[in-house]
N, C-alpha and C positions, 0 to 999 in steps of 0.2 A: 502576287497574291495580296489583295487589299483587306485590311482589317481596321479596327478602331485604333488609330495611332495617335501619337501626341499632337501632331500638327492638326489632325482632324478635330481633336478635342478642343484645341484653341479656337478653331473656326466655328464650332457648334456648341457654344456654352449652354444653350437651353435644351440640348438633346436629352430626352427623358432616360433615366437609368433605374434599374430595379434594385436600388439599395435596400429598401425595406424587406424585399424577399430574401435578401442576403443577411438579414439580421441587424442592419444598421438603422438608427433613428435619424430624425431630421437634423438634430444638432451634430451628430457624428459625421454625417454626410457633409454638412456645411463646413465642419472643421477640416475635412479632407480637401475641400475646394479652397479653403484659406491657405492650407499648407502648400498646395500645388499652384495656387493663383490661377486656377482654371478648373474646369470639370475634370474628373479622372477619366482615363480611358477605361474600357471594360476590364482590361488586365489589371490596371492599378486598383480599380474598385474591388476586384477579386482578392488582391493582396490585402488591402486594408480591412475588408470584411472578415476574412479569416484571422488575420493577426490581431484585430481588435475584438474578436469574439470573446465571450466570457471564458471559454476554455483555454484560450491562448494568452490573453492579456491580463487576466486576474483583475479586471477593472472594478469589480465590486468588492474585492477582498484585499487589495493591496494595502489600503490604509490600516487594516488590522494585522496583516501578515508582517508588517514592519516590526512588530513587537519581537518577533523571533530573532531579529538582528539587534534591536535596541536592548533587549534583556538577555542577550546571549551570554552564558557564563564564559569566563576566560579559561580556555583549555588549550594546551600545547598540542593535543592530539589532532585537532581540526586542521587539515591541510587545504581542503577546498570546501567553502561553505555554500550558502544559497546563491542562486543566480546562474549556476552552471547546470549541465544536464543531470548531474548527480553529485552529492557531497562525497568527500573523501576524508578518511581518518587514518591516522598512524596507529598501527596495532603492535608495533615493536619488531625488532630483528630485521629492519629494512622493509617490512611489508606494509602496504597500504590497502585499505578496503574501501570500496565504494558501494553504496546501496541506496535504493529509492523505491517508493511505492506510488503507483498511479492507478487511476480508475478507467474502466471501460464499461460503464453501467448501461447507458441507453443502447449502444450497439449490441450488448449481450442480451437485451430483451428482444430486440428486433430479430437478430439472428444468433441464437445462443452459442453455437459452436464457433463460428468465425469471430463473433464479438469477443468471446473469451480468449480464443487462440491468438488473435491479433493484439489483444491486451498484453499477453505474455511476450509476444514478439516485440512490441513497442518498448516495453521496459527493459528487455534484454539489450536492445540497440542503444538505449540511454547509457547502459553500463559499458558497452563496447566503446562508445564515443569518448569515454574518459580514459581509454587506453588499457582497460582492465579485461581480464578473462572472466566471463561469467562462470560462477561455480555452483550456484543454487538459486532456486526460486521458491516463493511462498505465495499464498493467496488468502484473501479474506472475502468470503462469499456470504451474501445474505439474500434470502428468498422470502416469499409470502408463506402462509401456513403450509406445513409439509404435505397435507392431504389436499390442497387446492389444485384443481385441474391445471391451472397455468403453471404452478410450480412443477408439476409432473412433466410439462413441456420444456420449461426453461432449465431446471436443475440438471437433467442428464446431458443436455447439450453443452452447458457451461462446463461441467466436470470433464466431459469428453474433450472439449476444446482446450482447457487448461492442461490436461494430461497429454493429449495428442501432440500439442506443440512442444511442451517442455520435454516430454519423453523423446521426441524425434531429435531435439537438440542435444540430448544426452545430459540434461541438467536434472539433478535430484530436486524433488519438491519436499522440503524438510519441515514444513509446518504451516500454520495458518488457522483458520476457523471457518465453520459453516453454521450459520445462524438462521433461524426461522422466526418470522414475526409478521402479523397481518399488515403492518405498515409498509412492508416491502412488496406486497402483491402488486403486480404490474410495473414495478420499478425495482428490480433486483440490483444489488450492489456487487460488482466484480472488481476487486482491487488486487492488483498483481504487484509483487515485489521481486526484485532481483538483486543479488549481491555478486560483486566481482572483486578479484584480487590482482594486485600488481606490485611491483617495486616502486619506491618513491620516484625514481627517475623516469618512470614510464607514464606519468600523468600527462594527459593531453586535454586541451581546452578548445572551446568553440570560438575561434577567432580567425579572421581572414586578414592577416597582416602581410605587408610587403608588396608594394606596387609591382606589377609584372608577373606575380605568381599566378599559376594556373588553377582554375576551378574545375574539378573533376567530379562528375556524377557517376557513382558505381553501384552495382547491385541489380535488382530486377528492373525490367522495363516499366515505364509509366503507363498505366491503363485507366479506364474510366471507373474502376471500382473505388469506392470510398471517396468520391468527389465531395469535399467538404464534410466528410463523415464525422469524425470526432469533434472537429472544431464547430460545426453547425449543429449536429444532433445533440451535443452536450451543452449547448448554449441557449436553450429555449425550453419553455414548458413542454413537458412530454404528455401529449394528449392524442386523441384519435386523429385530429386534424394534422398535427405535426407528423404522426406516423404515416399518414396517407401520402404526404409529400416528402418523406424522409429520403435522404441520399443513400446510395448503396453502401452497405457495410463493407469494410475492407476484407480482402481475401488473403489469407496467409499461406506461405509455403515454407515450412520449417527447414526443409532440406536446403533451400536456397539460403536461408538465414545461417545455417551451420557453415556453409561455404563462406558467407560474408564475415562470420566471426573469425575463422581461421585466416582468411585473406587480410582482414583489418589488422589482426595481431602481427602478422608478418610484416605488413606495411609499417606499423609502429616500431617494431623491433629493428627494422632496416633503416629507421630514421628518415623515412620518405614523406612524412606528413608535417606540415606547418600548423594546420588547423583542421578540425573535424567536426561534423554535425550530422546527427542521424536525421532521417526524414520521417517524422511522425505526423502529428496533427499539423495541418496547413502545408505539409509537403514541401515543394520547391519554394513556395512563398516564405515559409518559416526559415528554411535553411539559408537561403540567399540573404534575406534581410538581417537575420541574427548574426551570421558570419561577418557580413559587411559592417554592421553597426558596432561589433565588438573588435574590429580590426583597424585597418588603415582608413576605412570610412567609405570606400567606394568599390563598385564591382560592375563589370560589363558582362552581360550574359546573352548568348545567342540561343534563344528559347527553342528555335526550330531544330537545334542539334540534340535536344532531349530525346533519347530512344523511346519509341512508343509501341505499345501493343496494338493500339488502334490508331491508324494514321489519320483518321478523320477528326481527332480531338482538336478543339480550339485552344488558343493560348490560355484563355481563362480556365478551361478544364484542366490543362496541364498544371497550372499554378495551384489549383485547389485540390488536385488529386492526392489522396492519401494512400496510394498503392504501397504495399509493404516491402520490406527487405531492401531499402535504399539508403545510401549514405552519400554525403558530399564532403570532399576533401580539398584543401588548399595545398598546392605542391609547387616547389620552385621549378623553374623551367628546366634546369639541368637534371631534375629527378623525375620528370614526366615519363620518360621512356622506361625507366626502371619500375615506376609505379604501375604502368600499364602492363609490364611483363609479369609482375606479381599477380595482378588481377587475371591475366590470361592463364597463368599456372593453375589458379583455383577455379577457372572457368566462370569468372564473375565479369559480366559486361562492364566496361568503363569507357566513358566518353568525356573529353575536354569540352566543356560548354561555355567557358568564360575566363575572365582574367580579373585579378584584383587591381584596383586603381586607387589613386589618392584624391579623386574628384569630389568625394563626399556625396556621391550620387549612386544609386542603383539604377543602371540603365539596361533595359532588355530590348532586344530586337527580334523581329519575326520576319524572316526572309528579307532582311535589309531595312525594314521599317521600324522606327523606334516606337514601341508600344508601352514602355514603362520608363519613367524618368522621375525618380523621387528620392528624398533623403531617407536612407534605410532606417535610421534611428527612429524616425517618426512612426514607422510601422512596427518596428521590433520592440521599442522601449518607451515610446512617448504616447502610447494610446490613452484613451480616456480613463480618468480615475474618478470613481463615484463614491461619495459619502452617502450611502443609502440611508433612508429613514429607518430608525430603530424604535421598536415599541415592545414592551413585554406582552406576550400573548394574553388575550383576555381570560383564558381558562387556566393560566399558570398558578394563580393563588389557590383556586379551588382544587386543582390537581395536587398541589403539595399538601393541602389540608386533608385530602382523602387518604389518610395513613392506613396501612394494612393491619393496624391493631384491631380493626373490626372484623377481620377474617377469622373464621373458626379454625382452631388448630386440632390436631389429633387428640382425642380424649382418652384413649386407652392404648395398650400395647399393640393390639391387632391393627388399629388405625395407623399407628406409627410405622409398623412394618409395611403396610400397604402403601403408605406415603413414600417410603424409601424406594420401593419397587417402581411406583409410578414416576417418581422423579428421575431415576437413573434410566428409565425407558422413554422419557419425554424427548422430543426431537432435538432440542438444543443440548441436552446432556447425554443422550444416547451415543454409543460408539459411532464414529464417523468412518469406520473401516470401509463401508461401501464406497465412500468418496475416495479415501486415501489409497485404497488398493488399486485405483485406476492410475495412480501416479508412481513413477519409479523414484523411490526414496534413497536408493543406495548406489546408483550409477556413479561412476568416477572413483568410487572406493574411498572417499574421504568423509562420508557422512558418519558421524559418531552417534548423534541422537537425532531422531526425526519423530513426526507424529506417531503416537499421541503423547510424546514426552512434553515436559514443561516448555522446552524451547528447542529449536533446531540447533545442532552443533556441528560445525565443519572443521576438520583438521587442515591446517595450512602448512605445517612443517612436520615431517615424519620424525626427525631426529629430536627436536625439542618438545614436540607435542603442542606447540602453539596453535590456537584455534580461535574461532569466533562463534558466538551464539546469537541467535536472532529470535525474536518473538513479535507477533503481530496481533494486536488486541484492540477491542473497542466495545462499548456497551451503549447502544442507542437508548435503552430505557433509562439508564442512569442520566444520560445527557438530556433527555426530555424533561426529567424531573428537575435537574439543576445543571444547566450547560457548563457553568464554570467548574463545578465539582466533577461533572461527568467526564470532561476531557482529562482532568487530572487523574481520575480513577482508571481511565484507559491507559495512561502512562504508567500509573502505579502497577497495574497488572502486568504489563509488558516488562517493566523493570524487575518485578518480582520473579517472573518466569525466567528471565535471563540469569538473575542472581542465583536462582534455585539450582541451576546446572553447575554453579561455581565460577561463572564468568562475571567480570566487572563491567557493569553498564557504562557505555562510552559515548553514544550518540543516538539521535532520534531522527526518524523520518515520519511523515504523516500523510494521510489521505483524508481530507475533510469533506465528508458527504452530507450535503444539506439540501433543503428545498429551494424555492425561488428567492433570489436576492431582492426581488421587487416586493416581497412580503416583509413588512417591518418586523413581524414576529420572528421570521426566519433569520433576519439580519441581527436581531437581538441575540438569538441562540448562537449565531456564528461569532459575534463579537465577544460574547461571554466565554465561549469555548476556546477561542484563540487566546484570550487573555488568561484563562485558566491554565492552558497548556504552556504558554510562555512563562508564567510565574512558577509553575511546577518544574520546568526544565532548569530555570535559574536556581531554584531551591535544591534540586538534586545534582546540579553541576554538570548537566549533559546538554549539549547544544542541539538545536534543530539544524540538520544539514541540508534539508530540502524536502520537497513533497509535492502535493497536488491538491487543488481545490475542485470539487465537483458540485456544482449548483444545479438547480432545476430538477432535483430528484423528487418528483411528485407526480401524481396522476390527477389531472384537473387542478382543483384548488387545494387538494389534500397532500401536504408534504410528508415525507418519511420522518421518522424520529431522527433528530440530528445525530449523525453517526461519525464522529472523528475516529479514524482507525490509526493507531499509533504503532510504529515499528521501533523497537529498541535493539541496538547492536551492542554486544559486549565482547570483551577480549578474555579468552581463557588461556592462562599461562601454560597449562599442561592438560590436554583433554583426557589423558589417561587417568587423571584424578578427578573426574567428573562426578557429579551427583546424578543418578538416574532416578526416575520416579517410582520404580517397582519396589515392593517389599520383597527382598531377595533372600533373606536369611531368617530361619526360625529362632524364636526365643530372644529377639531383640526388643528393647523397650521402644514404645511409640510415644513420641513427645509432641505436644501441640505448642507451637511457638506463636507469640503474639497474644493480644487481648481480644476476647470475644464479647460483643455487645449485642443487644437485641436490635438488629438492623435488618429490616425486611423490605424497605422501600425499593421498588424496581427489581426485587429479587426473583430468581427462577421459581422459588416456591410459590410466591403470589401469582406469577405469570402462569405456571403450569396448572396449579390447583384451582385458580379462580379467574384467570384471564385479567387479573387486576394490575393496574398501573397507577400508583399514587404514593403520596408521602414524600420523603426525602431519601436520597441514596445514602449508602454508608458514608460515614464521616471520613474525610481525607486526612491522612497523617503521614506526611512525607518524611518527617524525621524518623518515625517508627519504621517506615519502609526502608530507608537507608540503613538503619541499625539492623533490621532483619537481613538485608542483603549482605552486610558485612559478616554476620554469623554464618550464613550459608556459604559464602565464598571461602572463609577461613576453614570451615568444616570440610569443604571439598579439597582444599589444598592439603589439609592434614589427614584426609581419608578417614574421617570420624564417623561417617554415616553409611548405612547399607540401603538407604532409600530416602528420597526427599521429594515432596510434592507441594507446590504452592496451593493456597486456598483462594478460590475466586467464585465463579458461577456455581451455584449449588452447594457451596460451603464445604464444611468438614466431611459431610456424608459423601459427597461426590469424590473428594480426594481419597478417602479411605477405600471406597469401592474401586476406583481406578488403580490405586497402588496395589491392592490385593489381586485384582484380575490381571494386571500387568505382570506381576511376579508369580501368579498361580499359588499364592500363599494367603491363608486367612489371617484375620486379626480380631482380637477381643479388646474392647475398650469399656471404661466406666466413665460416665458423663454426669453423675450426680443427679440432683432432683429435677433438672430442666434439660433433659437430653435434646428436646426439640430445638431450642435455641442454639445449643452447641452444634447440632447436626446441620442446620439449614441457614443460620445467619451468614451474611456475606461481608462481615467486618473485614477491613483491609489489613495489610501488613502481617499476614499469618501464613504459616506453613506447617505441615505435619511431617515429621522425620522419624526414621528408625535409626537408633544409635547403636553402634558396635559396642558390645559389653566392655571391652578394654578401654573404650574412649569416653565412658560416661562422665568421669570426673572432669576431664579436659573440656568436654562439651558444655557442662554446666558453667565452667569457668569463663568460657568465651561469651556465653549468653549473659552472664552477670556483668562482665566488663562492658558489653555493648548496651546493657539496659533493656534486653529483650525478655519479656515474660516467658517462662517455660513451665509446662505442666505435663508430667508423665501421666498418660491416660490409658495405657494398655501395653499389649505385647503382641508381637507377630507370631503366627503359627496356626496349625490346623487347616481345616478345609471349609471354614465358615466365616462369615462376617457377623460378629456378635456385639451387642451392646448390653452390658450386664443389667439384668432386671427388666429388659425390654423385649429383645428379639434375638434370634439367631437364624441367619439365612445362608444356606449352602452356597458355595461359590458357583456351582453349576446353575443354580436358579438365578443368581445375580447375572451371570454371563448371558443367559438366555434373555432376560429382561433388557439387558444393556445393548445387545447386538441385534435383536430382531426388528427394531423399529424401522430403520431406513430401508432395508430390503423389503419389508412388508408394505411400505408406503410406495416406494418408487418402482419396485419389481426388479 
């Protein structure tokens, strides 16, 4: 069988090649020729094109992402940092936790169900590849206006895909967010997070070491679905032309993935694996080059041994396929038989396709002909690095000058009451039960807290109560107004959510969703946001363990609001002593923690009532955030509170409504002469808590020791939400306004 092989490439240096169609520019193609000292074969071109794509190589973001390492706080908890499939942290008692968030934005617009489903599948395999058992997932979803026709197409499919895949795997979905904004019309964001648990000794890394060790591909057969899917589709401007020639979106099979999970864990526990890599974006190209580059340095692969669903696939198609539910392992020769036996037990196909060498070359053959011969590091780690032009967007100054102070506020009690109901029924603040009811939140039996709680909370140890909390947050409007502060505000909210449960924040993952890196304004936003996040992580003492960059999130020339989504992981020493958000007991004092300022730039109030975006976002105060966290964590440990809810989008009003509805218990508060500011300001480092009567003195003491302002504003009880001198709204009316929105829009 004749194909474009290395010898032919040497003899035909001027043979035209479709490198531009594969997303490479002239300079990049020329660099490949310099590396190989000849033109690439079609298979080599396929490898370099996907491995040097924006999605896989981070070529426009590397120069900025380095800050996460350069500014990383020194912490003993970090066991595996950036550069591996996922970060790993020590949570005590011999347990380690790995977690990561990634995007599947463009595929989810093209094919909502499969795009979202395979996003979940991909992040789960990242966690498996570290040697961990996946224990929970989360998602951060963003769509256009809730009533837009295309939102009605995309939203149900995405939710069904997230739920269908995660539920079939038996993984609880414990939290996340669902946000609507016009900027995401035709470019939804689907960011999926997975968390896994293991003992310290079970950590596995992506490395192919040991000449003579065997390379085994196991899992699903390789097919034509998803050829170049994530790596190509996510690495170019998303417009009608790119959609017309888009590659097929990957097709997921969660039941095969469930077998793959159990099979992989048995292989790990039987000590049959030297190195491991999941096959996600760039498929076989990524797995072979990254394993070889991180190990002894060489690998020989017989590409024609790859099991195929379609026997007509060419070598290039095999290399670029992103078929799901596949893994690649490096195994010593004496363990191959045992490895294959475990795979057979779980009915997982497995095939030896190659061998580790010390040649420093990745060599692939196709029916005996050498079709690939390249230094693997040049594809996996030495791709192009761009210092893209940066410029402040032309409208940035005018945007910040357009403060919401010009917007009319409620002028009487009736208007204030109507504003409360409009706000809690607006798409971003309304109940997301329509979404979360599609997810299994309590499967496996270790979910302690899940949506709509402050953060998800998972029990790790039944005897000691050790657990971990997770929150996933971001605010594109804040980041549009001030990218540096906006990224920090996303971190602050996730930190606050985790601390509100009583967990100590420990580590960060992120998914950075931005427009085209070829736009200097977008690159300014990206540079500022990464700088802000790195500085904030250093100030709070929590390292970034890994994450994902998603560029080209725009339709035509209009980018989305810059949207860094931040995941924070915290360790809870005893989940039985958690803080829940509900007002759960009558007659307990309600206390507002933190300082409230008149801060409405980028707020939900300005967005809901006027569609306004302008001014500056709330002022960042990381010291106050850490102090508030210490109070909430201590209060949980000492069981001082009967309810605790962080304040974020929608301010105090949203928190009071959610805490009351969650517990089915009313609340009455007094807010002085300016209830509007107290109710709807989005100042940071704030929470509202209900204090147990016997704990009041102790709670005041810990607030004063931490320097956290505290104000008693009311009392729990009754069947209404009341603000003295302003309004009283029965809980049944609140519940109707809060829960009817999404079902009414989506159907």
